[in-house]
C-alpha positions as CSV (number, residue, x, y, z in Angstrom):
1,M,95.0,99.3,109.4
2,L,93.3,96.7,107.2
3,G,94.4,93.9,109.5
4,L,93.0,95.7,112.6
5,A,89.8,96.4,110.7
6,L,89.3,92.8,109.8
7,W,90.0,91.8,113.4
8,G,87.4,94.3,114.6
9,I,84.8,93.2,112.1
10,K,85.4,89.6,113.2
11,L,84.7,90.7,116.8
12,I,81.6,92.6,115.8
13,A,80.4,89.7,113.5
14,G,80.6,87.4,116.5
15,Q,77.8,89.4,118.1
16,V,75.4,88.9,115.2
17,T,74.7,86.1,112.7
18,L,74.4,86.1,108.9
19,A,70.7,85.3,109.3
20,D,70.2,88.4,111.3
21,I,71.8,90.5,108.6
22,L,69.8,88.9,105.9
23,V,66.5,89.5,107.8
24,D,67.3,93.2,108.1
25,I,68.2,93.4,104.4
26,K,64.9,91.8,103.4
27,A,63.0,94.1,105.8
28,T,64.4,97.3,104.2
29,P,61.5,99.2,102.6
30,V,61.6,99.4,98.8
31,H,61.2,103.2,98.8
32,L,64.3,103.5,100.9
33,L,66.3,101.3,98.5
34,I,65.1,103.5,95.6
35,G,66.0,106.6,97.6
36,A,69.5,105.2,98.3
37,V,70.0,104.4,94.6
38,L,68.9,107.9,93.5
39,S,71.2,109.5,96.1
40,A,74.2,107.4,95.0
41,A,73.4,108.2,91.4
42,A,73.3,111.9,92.3
43,S,76.7,111.6,93.9
44,Y,78.2,110.2,90.7
45,V,76.7,113.1,88.8
46,V,78.2,115.6,91.2
47,L,81.6,113.8,90.9
48,V,81.8,115.0,87.2
49,G,82.2,118.4,88.7
50,Y,85.5,117.4,90.1
51,D,86.9,116.8,86.6
52,W,85.0,119.8,85.2
53,L,86.7,122.2,87.7
54,A,90.1,120.7,87.2
55,V,89.9,120.7,83.4
56,R,88.5,124.2,83.4
57,H,91.2,125.5,85.7
58,L,93.8,124.3,83.2
59,G,92.0,126.0,80.4
60,Y,90.8,123.0,78.4
61,R,87.3,122.8,76.9
62,L,86.3,119.2,76.7
63,S,82.9,117.7,75.9
64,T,80.5,116.7,78.6
65,G,80.7,113.1,77.4
66,T,84.5,113.0,77.8
67,L,84.4,114.5,81.3
68,A,81.6,112.1,82.4
69,A,83.4,109.0,81.0
70,A,86.7,110.0,82.7
71,S,85.0,110.9,86.0
72,F,82.7,107.9,86.2
73,G,85.3,105.4,84.9
74,S,88.0,106.6,87.3
75,F,85.9,107.0,90.4
76,T,84.2,103.6,90.0
77,M,87.6,101.9,89.7
78,S,89.1,103.8,92.7
79,H,86.1,103.3,94.9
80,A,86.2,99.5,94.4
81,L,89.9,98.9,94.1
82,G,91.6,101.6,96.2
83,L,95.0,103.1,95.2
84,T,93.2,106.1,93.6
85,V,96.2,107.5,91.8
86,L,97.1,104.2,90.2
87,T,93.6,102.9,89.3
88,G,91.5,106.1,88.7
89,G,94.6,107.9,87.4
90,T,95.2,105.3,84.8
91,V,91.6,105.6,83.5
92,R,91.9,109.4,83.3
93,Y,95.2,109.2,81.5
94,R,93.8,106.8,79.0
95,I,90.7,109.0,78.2
96,Y,92.2,112.5,78.5
97,T,95.3,111.7,76.3
98,R,92.8,110.8,73.5
99,A,91.1,114.2,74.0
100,G,94.4,116.0,73.5
101,V,95.3,116.8,77.1
102,K,99.1,116.9,77.9
103,P,100.3,114.1,80.3
104,L,101.6,116.7,82.9
105,D,98.3,118.4,82.8
106,I,96.6,115.1,83.4
107,A,98.7,114.6,86.5
108,L,97.5,118.0,87.8
109,I,93.9,117.1,87.0
110,I,94.3,113.9,89.1
111,A,95.8,116.0,91.9
112,L,93.1,118.7,91.7
113,C,90.3,116.1,91.8
114,G,91.8,114.5,94.9
115,W,92.1,117.9,96.5
116,T,88.4,118.7,95.8
117,F,87.6,115.4,97.6
118,W,89.7,116.4,100.7
119,L,88.4,119.9,100.8
120,G,84.8,118.8,100.9
121,I,85.4,116.1,103.5
122,V,87.5,118.5,105.8
123,A,84.8,121.2,105.5
124,V,81.9,118.8,106.4
125,A,83.8,117.1,109.2
126,G,84.9,120.5,110.6
127,L,81.3,121.9,110.5
128,G,79.8,118.7,112.0
129,L,82.4,118.4,114.8
130,T,81.8,122.0,115.7
131,I,78.1,122.4,115.7
132,A,76.4,119.0,115.7
133,P,75.1,118.6,119.3
134,D,74.8,114.8,119.4
135,L,78.4,114.0,118.3
136,A,79.4,113.5,121.9
137,T,78.2,109.9,122.1
138,P,80.1,108.4,119.2
139,F,83.3,110.4,119.5
140,R,83.9,111.1,123.2
141,Q,84.2,107.4,123.9
142,F,87.5,107.5,122.0
143,A,88.7,111.1,122.6
144,P,86.8,112.9,125.4
145,S,86.2,116.6,124.9
146,V,88.3,117.1,121.8
147,E,85.8,116.7,119.1
148,R,84.8,120.4,119.1
149,W,88.4,121.6,119.1
150,A,89.1,119.2,116.2
151,G,86.2,120.7,114.3
152,I,87.5,124.2,114.9
153,I,90.9,123.3,113.7
154,L,89.5,121.7,110.5
155,L,87.3,124.7,109.8
156,T,90.2,127.1,110.5
157,G,92.5,125.2,108.1
158,T,89.8,125.3,105.4
159,I,89.3,129.1,105.8
160,A,93.1,129.6,105.9
161,Y,93.6,127.7,102.6
162,W,90.7,129.7,101.0
163,L,92.4,133.0,102.0
164,L,95.7,131.7,100.6
165,A,94.1,130.7,97.3
166,A,92.2,134.0,97.0
167,F,95.0,136.4,97.8
168,W,98.3,134.6,97.1
169,R,98.4,134.2,93.4
170,R,101.8,132.8,92.9
171,E,102.9,130.7,89.9
172,F,104.7,127.4,90.8
173,R,107.3,126.0,88.5
174,L,108.5,122.4,88.2
175,W,111.3,122.3,85.7
176,S,109.7,123.7,82.5
177,Y,106.1,123.1,83.8
178,S,104.3,126.0,85.5
179,F,101.0,126.0,87.2
180,T,98.8,128.0,89.7
181,I,96.5,126.7,92.4
182,P,92.8,127.4,92.0
183,D,91.8,131.0,93.0
184,G,89.3,131.9,95.7
185,R,86.2,131.4,93.6
186,E,87.4,128.1,92.3
187,T,88.3,126.9,95.8
188,L,84.8,127.8,97.0
189,L,83.4,125.7,94.1
190,Q,85.7,122.8,95.1
191,I,84.5,122.9,98.7
192,G,80.9,123.1,97.6
193,I,81.1,120.3,95.1
194,G,83.0,118.1,97.5
195,A,80.5,118.7,100.3
196,V,77.5,118.1,98.1
197,D,79.1,114.8,96.8
198,L,79.7,113.7,100.4
199,A,76.1,114.6,101.3
200,F,74.6,112.5,98.5
201,A,77.0,109.6,99.1
202,G,76.5,109.6,102.8
203,G,72.8,110.2,102.4
204,A,72.5,106.9,100.5
205,L,73.9,105.0,103.5
206,Y,71.9,107.1,105.9
207,L,68.6,106.1,104.3
208,L,69.5,102.4,104.7
209,L,70.4,102.6,108.4
210,P,67.9,101.3,111.0
211,D,65.8,104.0,112.7
212,V,66.8,102.8,116.2
213,G,69.7,104.9,117.5
214,A,70.2,106.8,114.3
215,P,71.9,110.2,114.7
216,S,71.0,113.4,112.9
217,L,72.0,113.7,109.3
218,L,74.8,116.2,110.0
219,T,76.2,114.0,112.7
220,F,76.1,111.0,110.4
221,L,77.7,112.9,107.6
222,T,80.6,113.7,110.0
223,I,80.9,110.0,110.9
224,Y,80.8,109.1,107.2
225,A,83.5,111.6,106.5
226,V,85.7,110.2,109.2
227,A,85.1,106.7,107.9
228,M,85.9,107.8,104.3
229,V,89.2,109.4,105.4
230,T,90.2,106.4,107.5
231,G,89.4,104.0,104.6
232,A,91.3,106.2,102.1
233,L,94.4,106.3,104.3
234,S,94.3,102.5,104.7
235,H,94.6,102.0,100.9
236,S,92.7,98.8,101.3
237,P,90.5,98.1,98.2
238,G,87.7,100.7,98.5
239,G,88.5,101.0,102.2
240,L,86.9,97.6,102.7
241,G,86.8,96.5,106.3
242,V,88.2,99.8,107.6
243,F,85.2,101.9,106.5
244,E,82.8,99.4,107.9
245,L,84.5,99.2,111.3
246,V,84.5,102.9,111.7
247,I,80.8,103.2,110.9
248,V,79.8,100.4,113.3
249,K,82.0,101.7,116.1
250,L,80.7,105.3,115.8
251,L,77.1,104.2,115.8
252,P,77.1,102.5,119.2
253,D,73.3,103.0,119.8
254,S,72.2,101.3,116.6
255,P,71.7,97.6,116.3
256,K,74.8,96.0,114.8
257,A,72.9,93.6,112.5
258,G,71.0,96.5,111.0
259,V,74.1,98.6,110.5
260,L,76.0,95.8,108.8
261,A,72.9,95.1,106.6
262,A,72.9,98.8,105.6
263,L,76.6,98.6,104.8
264,V,76.2,95.5,102.6
265,M,73.4,97.2,100.6
266,F,75.4,100.4,100.4
267,R,78.5,98.6,99.1
268,L,76.3,97.0,96.4
269,I,74.6,100.3,95.4
270,Y,77.5,102.7,95.7
271,T,80.6,100.5,94.9
272,Y,80.1,97.2,93.2
273,I,77.2,97.9,90.7
274,P,78.9,101.2,89.6
275,F,82.2,99.3,89.3
276,L,80.6,96.9,86.7
277,L,79.0,99.9,84.9
278,G,82.4,101.6,84.9
279,L,84.0,98.6,83.3
280,V,81.3,98.9,80.5
281,V,82.1,102.6,80.1
282,I,85.8,101.9,79.9
283,G,85.4,99.0,77.5
284,W,83.1,101.0,75.2
285,G,85.8,103.7,75.1
286,E,88.4,101.2,74.1
287,I,86.2,99.7,71.4
288,A,85.5,103.2,70.0
289,A,89.2,104.0,70.0
290,W,90.0,100.7,68.2
291,R,87.4,101.5,65.6
292,R,88.9,105.0,65.1
293,A,92.4,103.5,64.7
294,R,91.0,101.2,62.0
295,R,89.4,104.1,60.2
296,M,92.6,106.1,60.4
297,G,94.7,103.2,59.4
298,I,97.1,103.5,62.3
299,P,98.1,101.0,65.1
300,F,95.7,100.9,68.0
301,R,98.5,102.0,70.4
302,M,98.9,105.2,68.5
303,V,95.3,106.5,68.9
304,S,96.3,108.7,71.8
305,E,99.3,110.2,69.9
306,A,97.0,110.8,67.0
307,A,94.6,112.7,69.2
308,I,97.5,115.0,70.3
309,A,99.0,115.5,66.9
310,P,96.2,115.0,64.3
311,P,96.2,115.8,60.6
312,A,95.6,119.5,59.8
313,S,92.0,118.8,58.7
314,S,90.9,117.2,62.0
315,T,88.7,119.0,64.5
316,T,89.8,120.3,67.9
317,H,88.9,118.3,71.0
318,A,90.6,120.3,73.6
319,S,91.2,124.0,73.6
320,P,93.0,125.5,76.5
321,R,92.7,129.1,77.5
322,P,96.0,130.9,76.7
323,A,95.5,133.2,79.7
324,N,96.1,130.3,82.2
325,P,99.8,129.8,82.8
326,A,99.2,126.2,83.8
327,S,98.2,125.1,80.4
328,G,100.1,124.9,77.2
329,P,98.8,124.4,73.7
330,A,96.9,121.2,73.3
331,T,94.8,120.3,70.3
332,G,92.9,117.2,69.5
């Protein structure tokens, strides 16, 4: 998929020049750039809700700072590098073990965060494909007359899963580890948070697009969702190349130089600048852990173990609810 995307981008780039793209970047109004930055920042704030829901479902009570560091650090890494479970998952493991969360629970947190992402995207894509009137132009050139049926299938799948979560409260067991899926209320929160995150992230790119040939916001969010899914399935770093190709091809009425200029600015605002900030957050956490190890007089590699099994006089960092069968005792 990455190879096809790069080939497609090469064909598209042959129709415009770098000078054309730079002209469009310089012509972008400052207030739209500020709006895109604020929209992208709001998306990262909403992303903390992914971790909050997952941690809450397992019964842990972690500080807002821990949740924000784990969420921002992991998402900025996975957005830029791809391979979400490996990159973002490693960051979550590093931060949450220090807060006293069990490794198996961390694996479920990673899975639940990913599931929130997919629920939001499927819900928005299903709604957009079903009711957005101007989706015919970008989608029917590839699959005539199926976009509405695809939307109905996606919405039906979302509703079916919600009914399952609400009324089928079964405990799953993997060897000695047991867990339950989020209930109906938590699933609605997952869908809502995932959809709002998509709206803010897609809205940042939408503000940067040229006015000529721009679709309605709901239509574009559907296009954005399709591009995100395709980029995620490609596992190229941050969907690079694949995401851009889908956006350009599904906006046939927009000037290609303007769309490519918007994509360049979006990558800087939403992916690469947050990636650098994420490195700062992760580095600061490592420095803080190193200082803590020095104060405790233990090797740096044992900071996480010390968080899970501290001296009796230390304070609690994570307190799971005993009522939730997915969580076991975890103290910090």
